[in-house]
All heavy atoms as an XYZ file, in Angstrom:
995
protein
N      89.916    134.410    161.822
C      89.548    135.121    160.730
C      90.442    134.688    159.511
O      90.014    134.520    158.404
C      89.673    136.592    160.967
C      89.107    137.464    159.895
S      87.392    137.483    160.050
C      87.039    139.098    159.503
N      91.779    134.441    159.775
C      92.722    134.117    158.815
C      92.429    132.722    158.280
O      92.622    132.372    157.143
C      94.177    134.165    159.308
C      94.671    135.522    159.511
C      96.107    135.488    160.053
C      96.612    136.936    160.226
N      98.002    136.882    160.732
N      91.909    131.902    159.188
C      91.523    130.505    158.829
C      90.396    130.501    157.784
O      90.407    129.750    156.811
C      91.146    129.728    160.063
O      92.159    129.832    161.070
C      90.899    128.312    159.805
N      89.448    131.369    158.016
C      88.285    131.495    157.049
C      88.731    131.959    155.718
O      88.342    131.424    154.699
C      87.227    132.455    157.598
C      86.387    131.869    158.645
C      86.580    132.023    160.032
C      85.295    130.970    158.470
N      85.591    131.331    160.713
C      84.796    130.647    159.802
C      84.675    130.469    157.424
C      83.695    129.832    159.951
C      83.530    129.688    157.608
C      83.067    129.420    158.862
N      89.690    132.962    155.667
C      90.131    133.517    154.447
C      90.959    132.485    153.711
O      90.845    132.310    152.499
C      90.932    134.729    154.704
N      91.789    131.740    154.448
C      92.673    130.703    153.849
C      91.744    129.517    153.257
O      91.989    129.002    152.177
C      93.676    130.160    154.798
N      90.738    129.178    154.054
C      89.867    128.111    153.583
C      89.050    128.531    152.322
O      88.877    127.767    151.425
N      88.615    129.761    152.295
C      87.913    130.240    151.129
C      88.766    130.294    149.936
O      88.348    129.943    148.790
N      90.008    130.749    150.140
C      90.964    130.744    148.959
C      91.228    129.339    148.450
O      91.315    129.157    147.242
C      92.189    131.444    149.409
N      91.366    128.410    149.373
C      91.615    127.014    148.942
C      90.456    126.460    148.173
O      90.629    125.806    147.118
C      91.897    126.143    150.216
C      92.173    124.707    149.997
C      93.428    124.537    149.091
C      92.339    123.957    151.292
N      89.286    126.767    148.599
C      88.023    126.245    147.894
C      87.952    126.891    146.513
O      87.748    126.119    145.466
C      86.772    126.519    148.695
C      86.771    125.607    149.998
C      85.559    126.255    147.853
C      85.642    125.830    150.946
N      88.207    128.103    146.388
C      88.188    128.860    145.130
C      89.259    128.265    144.196
O      89.041    128.066    143.013
C      88.410    130.337    145.312
N      90.436    127.982    144.697
C      91.470    127.352    143.929
C      91.147    125.951    143.462
O      91.429    125.696    142.297
C      92.772    127.305    144.790
C      94.020    126.731    144.088
C      94.410    127.630    142.945
C      95.210    126.645    145.105
N      90.579    125.204    144.313
C      90.124    123.884    143.896
C      89.018    123.946    142.721
O      89.060    123.152    141.790
C      89.604    123.078    145.094
C      90.660    122.607    146.064
C      89.982    121.948    147.271
C      91.560    121.652    145.422
N      88.054    124.819    142.898
C      86.970    124.967    141.907
C      87.622    125.433    140.525
O      87.251    124.929    139.442
C      85.945    125.886    142.332
C      84.896    125.277    143.260
C      84.720    125.735    144.482
C      84.208    124.143    142.768
C      83.739    125.118    145.269
C      83.207    123.567    143.564
C      83.062    124.034    144.887
N      88.605    126.435    140.567
C      89.132    126.901    139.342
C      89.997    125.858    138.710
O      90.007    125.634    137.483
C      89.931    128.190    139.523
O      90.972    127.916    140.395
N      90.710    125.022    139.476
C      91.538    123.883    138.920
C      90.597    122.850    138.291
O      90.939    122.298    137.212
C      92.403    123.283    140.091
N      89.538    122.545    138.945
C      88.513    121.591    138.421
C      87.947    122.116    137.122
O      87.853    121.336    136.118
C      87.441    121.342    139.419
O      86.434    120.588    138.882
N      87.645    123.313    137.020
C      87.117    123.914    135.765
C      88.145    123.873    134.672
O      87.867    123.577    133.498
C      86.733    125.400    135.960
N      89.423    124.198    134.933
C      90.489    124.064    133.984
C      90.664    122.636    133.454
O      90.805    122.402    132.285
C      91.751    124.592    134.506
C      91.976    126.086    134.695
C      93.267    126.434    135.378
C      91.932    126.794    133.317
N      90.639    121.693    134.393
C      90.754    120.270    133.933
C      89.569    119.944    133.069
O      89.833    119.184    132.067
C      90.756    119.429    135.212
N      88.401    120.365    133.411
C      87.234    120.023    132.490
C      87.400    120.676    131.153
O      87.091    120.007    130.167
C      85.901    120.452    133.151
C      85.561    119.612    134.332
C      84.270    120.078    134.985
O      83.508    120.838    134.384
O      84.026    119.677    136.179
N      87.880    121.937    131.076
C      88.084    122.567    129.757
C      89.079    121.805    128.936
O      88.917    121.579    127.764
C      88.576    124.008    129.972
C      87.439    124.928    130.356
O      86.250    124.527    130.284
O      87.709    126.021    130.852
N      90.227    121.350    129.583
C      91.217    120.565    128.858
C      90.685    119.304    128.350
O      91.024    118.861    127.240
C      92.472    120.347    129.749
C      93.261    121.619    129.953
O      93.102    122.575    129.206
N      94.078    121.596    131.024
N      89.884    118.578    129.157
C      89.300    117.321    128.681
C      88.353    117.475    127.573
O      88.313    116.630    126.628
C      88.645    116.668    129.825
C      89.502    116.070    130.968
C      88.704    115.467    132.134
C      90.494    115.063    130.403
N      87.593    118.537    127.530
C      86.581    118.707    126.517
C      87.223    119.056    125.112
O      86.638    118.987    124.096
C      85.606    119.738    126.849
O      86.199    121.017    127.041
N      88.515    119.426    125.119
C      89.127    119.855    123.865
C      90.126    118.816    123.328
O      90.770    119.034    122.364
C      89.867    121.226    124.018
O      90.946    121.012    124.918
N      90.150    117.643    123.943
C      91.052    116.580    123.410
C      90.417    115.948    122.160
O      89.267    115.639    122.171
C      91.236    115.480    124.528
C      92.000    114.308    123.941
C      91.957    116.069    125.688
N      91.251    115.829    121.094
C      90.822    115.138    119.866
C      91.485    113.871    119.742
O      92.679    113.765    119.929
C      91.134    116.037    118.686
C      90.370    117.329    118.649
C      90.722    118.038    117.334
N      89.635    117.759    116.450
C      89.572    118.282    115.243
N      90.542    119.035    114.830
N      88.588    118.025    114.478
N      90.736    112.862    119.321
C      91.266    111.535    119.115
C      90.956    111.127    117.724
O      89.828    111.167    117.264
C      90.637    110.509    120.177
C      91.145    109.078    119.830
C      90.915    110.876    121.524
N      92.006    110.725    116.971
C      91.808    110.230    115.565
C      91.621    108.777    115.660
O      92.413    108.076    116.213
C      93.049    110.605    114.835
O      92.797    111.658    113.927
N      90.640    108.318    114.980
C      90.306    106.899    114.890
C      90.593    106.382    113.533
O      90.441    107.146    112.536
C      88.858    106.614    115.268
N      90.969    105.103    113.334
C      91.186    104.560    112.045
C      89.806    104.690    111.228
O      88.767    104.449    111.746
C      91.436    103.125    112.251
C      91.877    103.013    113.675
C      91.253    104.106    114.369
N      90.024    105.006    109.943
C      88.823    105.192    109.105
C      88.171    106.610    109.243
O      87.125    106.769    108.788
N      88.850    107.462    109.919
C      88.292    108.828    110.077
C      88.581    109.696    108.922
O      88.214    110.875    108.980
C      88.735    109.451    111.367
O      90.173    109.585    111.406
N      89.265    109.203    107.832
C      89.577    110.020    106.644
C      88.254    110.276    105.910
O      87.499    109.350    105.612
C      90.529    109.379    105.760
C      90.784    110.072    104.499
C      91.416    111.293    104.363
C      90.244    109.512    103.277
C      91.594    111.966    103.187
C      90.427    110.148    102.108
C      91.147    111.382    102.036
O      91.235    111.982    100.815
N      87.912    111.516    105.620
C      86.728    111.945    104.859
C      87.107    112.147    103.412
O      87.725    113.097    103.110
C      86.085    113.190    105.514
C      85.681    113.028    106.871
C      84.506    112.087    107.006
C      84.026    112.056    108.452
N      83.413    110.849    108.902
N      86.757    111.165    102.570
C      87.061    111.257    101.170
C      86.168    112.191    100.467
O      84.982    112.035    100.540
C      86.991    109.841    100.489
C      87.426    109.876     99.104
S      87.416    108.219     98.368
C      88.922    107.613     99.093
N      86.725    113.199     99.794
C      85.858    114.190     99.056
C      85.206    113.374     97.875
O      85.784    112.502     97.247
C      86.837    115.172     98.511
C      88.072    114.991     99.360
C      88.120    113.600     99.780
N      84.007    113.800     97.501
C      83.247    113.244     96.432
C      84.048    113.317     95.119
O      84.033    112.346     94.357
C      81.872    113.983     96.237
C      80.813    113.630     97.204
C      79.522    114.464     96.900
N      78.258    114.058     97.042
C      77.731    112.857     97.105
N      78.479    111.834     97.235
N      76.429    112.622     97.236
N      84.706    114.358     94.895
C      85.431    114.532     93.619
C      86.580    113.469     93.541
O      86.844    112.964     92.478
C      86.009    115.924     93.545
N      87.132    113.173     94.725
C      88.234    112.146     94.685
C      87.675    110.764     94.329
O      88.224    110.121     93.457
C      88.962    112.030     96.137
C      89.995    111.052     96.068
C      90.677    110.802     97.458
O      90.501    111.544     98.366
O      91.309    109.754     97.577
N      86.536    110.334     94.873
C      86.076    109.031     94.605
C      85.501    108.948     93.142
O      85.556    107.937     92.575
C      84.920    108.580     95.576
C      84.660    107.195     95.498
C      85.490    106.239     96.016
C      83.484    106.648     94.808
C      85.245    104.846     95.902
C      83.314    105.388     94.676
C      84.142    104.482     95.248
N      85.053    110.075     92.558
C      84.593    110.111     91.143
C      85.728    109.625     90.324
O      85.425    109.022     89.265
C      84.143    111.517     90.767
C      82.702    111.629     90.631
C      82.232    113.013     90.141
N      81.580    113.651     91.292
C      81.948    114.860     91.773
N      82.848    115.561     91.271
N      81.258    115.348     92.805
N      86.978    109.899     90.637
C      88.066    109.403     89.848
C      88.181    107.855     89.839
O      88.737    107.245     88.932
C      89.385    109.932     90.468
C      89.505    111.378     90.622
C      90.337    111.987     89.445
O      91.140    111.275     88.793
O      90.074    113.193     89.171
N      87.594    107.166     90.839
C      87.656    105.718     90.981
C      86.365    104.939     90.597
O      86.372    103.817     90.462
C      87.953    105.314     92.389
C      89.065    106.200     93.084
C      88.943    106.596     94.363
C      90.173    106.567     92.354
C      89.912    107.338     95.036
C      91.178    107.332     92.970
C      90.989    107.751     94.293
O      91.996    108.481     94.874
N      85.297    105.687     90.381
C      83.951    105.105     90.088
C      83.875    104.562     88.709
O      83.174    105.095     87.839
C      82.840    106.154     90.350
O      82.853    106.496     91.667
N      84.582    103.508     88.445
C      84.645    102.871     87.115
C      84.657    101.326     87.309
O      84.748    100.853     88.406
C      85.905    103.308     86.364
C      85.908    104.738     85.959
C      86.527    105.746     86.738
C      85.282    105.171     84.729
C      86.539    107.060     86.365
C      85.242    106.423     84.428
C      85.869    107.420     85.199
O      85.922    108.729     84.873
N      84.595    100.685     86.167
C      84.753     99.202     86.082
C      86.155     98.955     85.609
O      86.645     99.550     84.677
C      83.786     98.629     85.050
C      83.732     97.184     85.059
C      82.562     96.724     84.144
N      82.371     95.356     84.223
C      82.637     94.517     83.176
N      82.983     94.999     82.009
N      82.396     93.200     83.327
N      86.889     98.083     86.396
C      88.240     97.768     86.090
C      88.413     96.277     85.772
O      87.780     95.417     86.344
C      89.158     98.031     87.358
C      89.291     99.453     87.792
C      88.155    100.052     88.511
C      90.333    100.252     87.462
C      88.254    101.380     88.904
C      90.470    101.568     87.848
C      89.360    102.161     88.606
O      89.479    103.451     88.989
N      89.317     96.031     84.832
C      89.625     94.603     84.502
C      90.883     94.209     85.343
O      91.844     94.835     85.340
C      89.970     94.447     83.051
C      90.177     92.994     82.660
C      90.308     92.808     81.157
O      90.052     93.723     80.380
O      90.760     91.735     80.762
N      90.621     93.201     86.133
C      91.691     92.687     87.019
C      92.629     91.769     86.330
O      92.365     91.219     85.230
C      91.077     91.906     88.169
C      90.134     92.739     89.152
C      89.363     91.851     90.092
C      90.885     93.801     89.836
N      93.776     91.570     86.885
C      94.886     90.735     86.235
C      94.449     89.279     86.143
O      95.153     88.505     85.498
C      96.205     90.920     86.945
O      96.068     90.627     88.351
N      93.331     88.805     86.859
C      92.894     87.463     86.746
C      91.707     87.330     85.825
O      90.965     86.350     85.895
C      92.607     86.896     88.129
C      91.403     87.608     88.733
O      90.932     88.525     88.238
N      91.007     87.088     89.953
N      91.442     88.374     84.963
C      90.367     88.414     84.005
C      88.979     88.618     84.633
O      88.023     88.575     84.009
C      90.278     87.126     83.084
C      91.558     87.122     82.239
O      92.042     88.160     81.793
O      91.985     85.920     81.923
N      88.942     88.817     85.955
C      87.710     89.226     86.608
C      87.526     90.802     86.419
O      88.443     91.449     86.042
C      87.679     88.890     88.028
C      87.673     87.318     88.310
S      87.744     86.927     90.095
C      86.021     87.223     90.491
N      86.292     91.268     86.784
C      86.024     92.642     86.778
C      85.543     93.123     88.093
O      84.912     92.404     88.831
C      85.025     93.048     85.652
C      85.490     92.747     84.317
N      85.372     91.612     83.670
C      86.170     93.588     83.463
C      85.898     91.623     82.431
N      86.419     92.835     82.294
N      85.945     94.396     88.444
C      85.467     94.973     89.681
C      85.013     96.413     89.430
O      85.560     97.052     88.582
C      86.577     94.982     90.813
C      85.991     95.357     92.163
C      87.744     95.908     90.384
C      86.888     95.036     93.281
N      83.847     96.728     90.038
C      83.291     98.058     89.792
C      83.179     98.750     91.117
O      82.853     98.130     92.188
C      81.905     97.894     89.140
C      81.075     99.133     89.047
C      79.800     98.826     88.222
N      78.639     99.677     88.548
C      78.650    100.997     88.395
N      79.703    101.564     87.930
N      77.529    101.700     88.602
N      83.506    100.070     91.146
C      83.430    100.872     92.359
C      82.307    101.877     92.287
O      82.048    102.489     91.218
C      84.731    101.561     92.630
C      85.843    100.630     92.810
C      86.684    100.116     91.852
C      86.120    100.140     94.142
C      87.678     99.247     92.048
C      87.108     99.253     94.395
C      87.871     98.757     93.347
N      81.557    102.010     93.379
C      80.353    102.925     93.329
C      80.264    103.595     94.714
O      80.879    103.234     95.631
C      79.062    102.172     92.982
O      78.864    101.216     94.032
N      79.485    104.646     94.707
C      79.206    105.479     95.934
C      77.712    105.694     96.116
O      77.068    105.980     95.088
C      79.995    106.834     95.720
C      79.805    107.737     96.858
C      80.526    109.011     96.654
O      81.184    109.292     95.648
N      80.438    109.893     97.668
N      77.321    105.619     97.340
C      75.975    105.956     97.701
C      76.115    106.869     98.937
O      76.439    106.412     99.995
C      75.140    104.787     98.059
O      73.784    105.153     98.416
N      75.844    108.190     98.708
C      76.058    109.232     99.825
C      77.482    109.196    100.227
O      78.353    109.266     99.429
C      75.121    109.023    100.955
C      73.646    109.163    100.415
C      72.711    109.065    101.601
N      71.289    108.936    101.154
C      70.332    109.768    101.353
N      70.526    110.869    102.072
N      69.188    109.602    100.795
N      77.772    109.006    101.471
C      79.173    108.907    101.978
C      79.649    107.508    102.113
O      80.572    107.242    102.969
C      79.339    109.775    103.290
C      79.279    111.209    103.094
C      80.373    111.818    102.244
O      81.498    111.213    102.134
N      80.219    112.944    101.665
N      79.125    106.557    101.496
C      79.428    105.176    101.614
C      80.058    104.698    100.236
O      79.521    105.086     99.172
C      78.325    104.287    101.974
C      77.783    104.714    103.367
C      76.812    103.682    103.859
N      77.477    102.980    104.933
C      76.797    102.546    105.959
N      75.564    102.743    106.111
N      77.431    101.884    106.866
N      81.068    103.893    100.270
C      81.831    103.508     99.087
C      81.744    101.900     98.956
O      81.750    101.245    100.044
C      83.202    103.949     99.167
C      83.280    105.434     99.463
C      83.558    105.892    100.773
C      83.072    106.288     98.418
C      83.597    107.226    100.992
C      83.094    107.692     98.695
C      83.354    108.106     99.991
O      83.340    109.447    100.305
N      81.626    101.411     97.732
C      81.366     99.973     97.571
C      82.248     99.502     96.400
O      82.510    100.196     95.434
C      79.927     99.666     97.251
C      79.007    100.048     98.328
C      78.417    101.384     98.337
C      78.713     99.238     99.367
C      77.486    101.775     99.312
C      77.895     99.649    100.435
C      77.306    100.836    100.384
O      76.491    101.249    101.454
N      82.565     98.138     96.484
C      83.263     97.464     95.467
C      82.423     96.279     95.093
O      81.849     95.622     96.003
C      84.696     96.952     95.855
N      82.316     95.903     93.835
C      81.389     94.803     93.374
C      82.119     94.033     92.348
O      82.379     94.546     91.227
C      80.077     95.333     92.932
C      79.057     94.201     92.687
C      77.688     94.849     92.272
O      77.509     96.106     92.402
O      76.893     94.024     91.893
N      82.444     92.755     92.644
C      82.924     91.853     91.665
C      81.867     91.269     90.831
O      80.702     91.143     91.319
C      83.767     90.732     92.338
C      85.012     91.110     93.023
C      85.514     89.999     94.041
C      86.082     91.349     92.036
N      82.095     90.865     89.646
C      81.098     90.276     88.816
C      80.449     89.095     89.488
O      81.111     88.223     89.991
C      81.665     89.802     87.443
C      82.147     90.877     86.513
O      81.577     92.027     86.655
O      83.024     90.642     85.761
N      79.143     89.080     89.576
C      78.332     88.056     90.265
C      78.443     87.966     91.755
O      77.916     87.061     92.369
N      79.041     88.905     92.370
C      79.132     88.949     93.879
C      78.348     90.195     94.427
O      78.227     91.122     93.768
C      80.636     89.031     94.287
C      81.438     87.847     93.838
C      81.189     86.584     94.611
O      80.809     86.702     95.784
O      81.326     85.521     94.065
N      77.895     90.034     95.667
C      77.280     91.199     96.305
C      78.356     92.236     96.573
O      79.521     91.972     96.751
C      76.684     90.693     97.596
C      77.416     89.327     97.833
C      77.918     88.831     96.476
N      77.923     93.512     96.574
C      78.796     94.615     96.902
C      79.331     94.510     98.298
O      78.602     94.053     99.252
C      78.013     95.931     96.601
N      80.560     94.953     98.439
C      81.173     95.076     99.787
C      81.566     96.520    100.086
O      82.059     97.190     99.195
C      82.396     94.082     99.937
C      82.878     94.004    101.363
C      83.453     94.413     98.887
C      83.880     92.866    101.560
N      81.279     96.943    101.294
C      81.586     98.277    101.671
C      83.086     98.576    101.845
O      83.828     97.709    102.420
C      80.823     98.659    102.933
C      80.987    100.219    103.224
C      80.101    100.669    104.286
O      79.362     99.888    104.916
O      80.084    101.865    104.606
N      83.508     99.648    101.438
C      84.940    100.126    101.492
C      84.957    101.319    102.460
O      84.052    102.144    102.522
C      85.430    100.529    100.134
C      85.476     99.543     99.074
C      85.727    100.186     97.730
C      86.577     98.432     99.394
N      86.033    101.333    103.298
C      86.182    102.434    104.255
C      87.451    103.191    103.867
O      88.554    102.636    103.834
C      86.352    101.826    105.641
C      85.128    100.992    106.013
C      86.568    102.926    106.712
C      85.331     99.982    107.107
N      87.345    104.511    103.549
C      88.520    105.265    103.204
C      89.395    105.511    104.368
O      88.905    105.883    105.480
C      87.995    106.598    102.671
C      86.514    106.711    103.126
C      86.124    105.280    103.449
N      90.799    105.231    104.245
C      91.705    105.518    105.326
C      92.669    106.589    104.998
O      93.341    107.079    105.971
C      92.358    104.167    105.722
C      91.433    103.192    106.367
C      93.137    103.574    104.549
N      92.923    106.874    103.776
C      93.752    108.000    103.356
C      93.516    108.246    101.901
O      92.760    107.487    101.210
C      95.254    107.602    103.635
O      95.640    106.544    102.866
N      94.048    109.287    101.347
C      93.828    109.578     99.929
C      94.224    108.380     98.972
O      95.317    107.836     99.064
C      94.653    110.764     99.613
C      94.776    111.510    100.894
C      94.821    110.320    101.948
N      93.256    107.865     98.215
C      93.510    106.794     97.349
C      93.539    105.401     97.911
O      93.850    104.409     97.213
N      93.241    105.324     99.221
C      93.334    104.022     99.920
C      92.069    103.733    100.711
O      91.688    104.535    101.491
C      94.569    103.904    100.967
C      94.609    102.580    101.584
C      95.893    104.295    100.201
N      91.445    102.563    100.392
C      90.280    102.107    101.062
C      90.487    100.701    101.544
O      91.172     99.934    100.876
C      89.048    102.171    100.160
C      88.720    103.529     99.588
C      89.251    103.697     98.224
C      87.298    103.831     99.664
N      89.798    100.300    102.637
C      89.922     98.932    103.190
C      88.479     98.401    103.398
O      87.532     99.081    103.450
C      90.683     98.872    104.518
C      92.123     99.343    104.280
C      90.023     99.736    105.558
N      88.495     97.066    103.546
C      87.167     96.352    103.895
C      87.264     95.868    105.332
O      88.425     95.839    105.873
C      86.900     95.184    103.019
O      87.882     94.192    103.211
C      86.912     95.552    101.514
N      86.149     95.621    105.890
C      86.278     95.100    107.242
C      86.753     93.679    107.352
O      87.131     93.163    108.371
C      84.800     95.136    107.921
O      83.873     94.318    107.092
C      84.283     96.542    108.107
N      86.838     93.008    106.142
C      87.285     91.688    106.037
C      88.855     91.575    105.790
O      89.444     90.552    105.778
C      86.630     90.823    104.898
O      86.775     91.554    103.728
C      85.113     90.715    105.285
N      89.474     92.736    105.626
C      90.922     92.752    105.572
C      91.501     92.997    104.115
O      92.749     92.967    104.021
N      90.684     93.317    103.147
C      91.238     93.692    101.824
C      91.535     95.143    101.837
O      91.012     95.960    102.577
C      90.221     93.449    100.769
O      89.887     92.041    100.555
N      92.573     95.449    101.023
C      93.024     96.826    100.910
C      93.128     97.211     99.411
O      93.722     96.560     98.638
C      94.432     97.015    101.569
C      94.963     98.385    101.549
C      96.413     98.396    102.189
N      96.982     99.661    102.185
C      96.869    100.584    103.200
N      96.156    100.246    104.268
N      97.454    101.689    103.150
N      92.480     98.354     99.090
C      92.437     98.827     97.688
C      93.220    100.152     97.620
O      92.941    101.095     98.299
C      91.033     98.996     97.197
C      90.969     99.529     95.800
C      90.209     97.778     97.295
N      94.238    100.214     96.725
C      95.096    101.360     96.565
C      95.004    101.827     95.088
O      95.353    101.082     94.229
C      96.503    101.108     96.923
C      96.670    100.913     98.394
C      98.105    100.688     98.901
O      99.029    100.954     98.070
O      98.273    100.324    100.076
N      94.429    103.043     94.911
C      94.381    103.631     93.607
C      95.629    104.396     93.313
O      96.251    104.994     94.145
C      93.185    104.572     93.428
C      91.818    103.819     93.552
C      91.181    103.618     94.744
C      91.237    103.319     92.365
C      90.014    102.837     94.791
C      90.072    102.593     92.401
C      89.447    102.389     93.625
N      96.022    104.465     91.974
C      97.182    105.256     91.604
C      96.854    105.804     90.190
O      95.895    105.466     89.532
C      98.422    104.404     91.599
O      98.286    103.257     90.697
N      97.772    106.653     89.668
C      97.679    107.245     88.345
C      96.295    107.940     88.152
O      95.571    107.714     87.180
C      97.841    106.247     87.253
N      95.916    108.667     89.216
C      94.624    109.444     89.202
C      93.475    108.548     88.975
O      92.511    108.886     88.236
C      94.679    110.584     88.183
C      95.700    111.639     88.544
S      95.907    112.967     87.345
C      94.295    113.454     86.938
N      93.553    107.321     89.523
C      92.336    106.384     89.473
C      92.495    105.467     88.220
O      91.589    104.572     88.091
N      93.396    105.621     87.326
C      93.504    104.758     86.151
C      93.978    103.392     86.529
O      93.842    102.469     85.729
C      94.412    105.417     85.129
N      94.609    103.163     87.685
C      95.159    101.900     88.014
C      94.886    101.631     89.504
O      94.745    102.545     90.282
C      96.683    101.825     87.760
N      94.881    100.357     89.895
C      94.648    100.062     91.325
C      95.360     98.757     91.638
O      95.620     97.891     90.738
C      93.251    100.009     91.684
C      92.363     98.852     91.087
C      92.230     97.769     92.085
C      90.975     99.418     90.808
N      95.630     98.563     92.903
C      96.155     97.330     93.416
C      95.312     96.877     94.555
O      94.884     97.700     95.419
C      97.569     97.534     93.969
O      98.381     98.074     92.902
C      98.206     96.231     94.465
N      94.939     95.586     94.679
C      94.053     94.985     95.706
C      94.909     94.025     96.432
O      95.370     93.035     95.878
C      92.780     94.359     95.155
C      92.004     95.386     94.312
C      91.977     93.844     96.306
C      90.782     94.731     93.596
N      95.094     94.284     97.704
C      95.817     93.326     98.621
C      94.802     92.512     99.317
O      93.756     92.992     99.734
C      96.670     94.166     99.570
C      97.733     95.029     98.890
C      97.539     96.338     98.668
C      99.006     94.489     98.537
C      98.385     97.219     97.967
C      99.932     95.322     97.903
C      99.626     96.569     97.664
O     100.549     97.419     97.016
N      95.142     91.265     99.579
C      94.207     90.306    100.182
C      92.953     90.261     99.461
O      91.881     90.260    100.002
C      94.000     90.657    101.665
C      95.272     90.572    102.557
O      95.984     89.556    102.380
N      95.492     91.518    103.312
N      93.063     90.061     98.089
C      91.937     89.991     97.202
C      90.986     88.909     97.606
O      89.738     89.091     97.589
C      92.449     89.703     95.736
C      91.340     89.516     94.785
C      90.644     90.533     94.301
C      91.109     88.232     94.320
C      89.596     90.319     93.363
C      90.119     87.957     93.402
C      89.388     89.060     92.910
N      91.464     87.800     98.065
C      90.607     86.687     98.483
C      89.657     86.958     99.596
O      88.611     86.290     99.811
C      91.475     85.438     98.867
C      92.088     85.485    100.243
C      93.371     86.337    100.279
O      93.816     86.931     99.201
O      93.907     86.476    101.306
N      89.830     88.074    100.280
C      88.978     88.485    101.352
C      87.770     89.274    100.960
O      86.994     89.642    101.794
C      89.761     89.172    102.432
C      90.850     88.309    103.087
C      91.582     89.012    104.156
N      92.644     88.238    104.663
C      93.497     88.678    105.577
N      93.388     89.921    106.104
N      94.479     87.911    106.016
N      87.705     89.581     99.664
C      86.552     90.373     99.159
C      85.239     89.509     99.165
O      84.236     90.106     99.177
C      86.858     90.842     97.739
C      87.790     92.024     97.638
C      88.002     92.384     96.177
C      87.341     93.247     98.358
N      85.403     88.218     99.110
C      84.276     87.347     99.099
C      84.624     85.911     99.625
O      85.705     85.452     99.327
C      83.677     87.189     97.649
O      82.811     86.147     97.543
N      83.775     85.298    100.348
C      84.099     83.937    100.855
C      84.340     82.940     99.692
O      85.122     82.053     99.842
C      82.792     83.507    101.617
C      82.171     84.828    102.016
C      82.501     85.797    100.920
N      83.732     83.144     98.474
C      83.920     82.283     97.383
C      85.372     82.413     96.892
O      85.803     81.481     96.150
C      82.949     82.649     96.243
C      81.538     82.368     96.547
C      80.631     82.815     95.385
C      79.156     82.598     95.724
N      78.325     83.054     94.629
N      86.093     83.429     97.143
C      87.383     83.692     96.576
C      88.515     82.983     97.513
O      89.602     82.916     97.054
C      87.712     85.147     96.462
C      86.812     85.965     95.515
C      87.111     87.445     95.611
C      86.943     85.399     94.099
N      88.060     82.517     98.662
C      89.117     81.946     99.582
C      89.792     80.777     98.954
O      90.986     80.572     99.269
C      88.396     81.505    100.829
N      89.223     80.056     98.021
C      89.837     78.878     97.435
C      90.954     79.272     96.497
O      91.846     78.462     96.113
C      88.772     78.095     96.694
N      91.029     80.555     96.111
C      92.068     81.037     95.149
C      93.450     81.044     95.778
O      94.474     81.059     95.094
C      91.651     82.426     94.595
C      90.443     82.506     93.788
C      90.173     83.956     93.399
C      90.575     81.657     92.486
N      93.498     81.151     97.137
C      94.772     81.196     97.742
C      94.720     82.143     98.963
O      93.675     82.634     99.366
N      95.944     82.499     99.411
C      95.963     83.449    100.562
C      96.977     84.584    100.243
O      97.979     84.342     99.495
C      96.608     82.612    101.767
C      96.498     83.315    103.071
C      96.906     82.396    104.206
C      96.714     83.202    105.477
N      97.018     82.382    106.623
N      96.648     85.750    100.781
C      97.427     86.948    100.614
C      97.668     87.266     99.143
O      98.791     87.615     98.691
C      98.843     86.801    101.263
C      98.682     86.588    102.759
O      97.755     87.208    103.369
O      99.477     85.843    103.345
N      96.612     87.170     98.374
C      96.613     87.457     96.908
C      96.646     89.043     96.659
O      95.878     89.796     97.290
C      95.482     86.911     96.173
C      95.327     85.422     96.129
C      94.064     84.932     95.430
C      96.548     84.723     95.431
N      97.535     89.427     95.680
C      97.579     90.808     95.352
C      97.315     90.843     93.837
O      97.989     90.174     92.988
C      98.976     91.431     95.584
O      99.180     91.372     97.043
C      99.003     92.867     95.152
N      96.360     91.611     93.481
C      95.886     91.815     92.070
C      96.100     93.216     91.643
O      95.842     94.146     92.456
C      94.501     91.336     91.844
C      94.202     89.846     91.996
C      92.679     89.592     91.743
C      95.031     89.055     91.036
N      96.385     93.430     90.375
C      96.449     94.851     89.894
C      95.373     94.903     88.765
O      94.846     93.935     88.245
C      97.834     95.138     89.300
C      98.903     95.177     90.395
C      98.208     94.158     88.219
N      94.962     96.157     88.553
C      93.963     96.396     87.511
C      94.135     97.794     86.813
O      94.843     98.645     87.338
C      92.564     96.404     88.187
N      93.532     97.833     85.700
C      93.513     99.122     84.973
C      92.115     99.293     84.369
O      91.397     98.334     84.187
C      94.536     99.142     83.876
N      91.816    100.546     84.043
C      90.510    100.741     83.460
C      90.655    100.918     81.977
O      91.693    101.130     81.452
C      89.662    101.865     84.109
C      90.371    103.189     84.214
C      89.440    104.197     84.753
N      90.350    105.365     84.969
C      89.975    106.462     85.567
N      88.813    106.570     85.959
N      90.833    107.444     85.700
């Protein structure tokens, strides 16, 4: 009789431990790069045409929750927000806005378009509107 009771208690303990483990697993949060959700009002501060330090122009636009940069004569490239005022491209460019969107710095500018690769490597440009 004691064996049955001990066996039943052991089974109940295993089931409750399994349920607790499942509860813990379902509540784990993982932050992934690019998971920053930029508010519409924030990007509105950046949705302008800027004159770059190399006399080119770049324009920033938004379509729903997607953000784009477009150089004169080039197709638009998608930007991914990573933190307030900072967006990156899948090709490795990084755009950082400052002064409430009145100025910006673009790191790895040459990666915005294959045509720009001839300009050099690891180019950093600044711009103002």
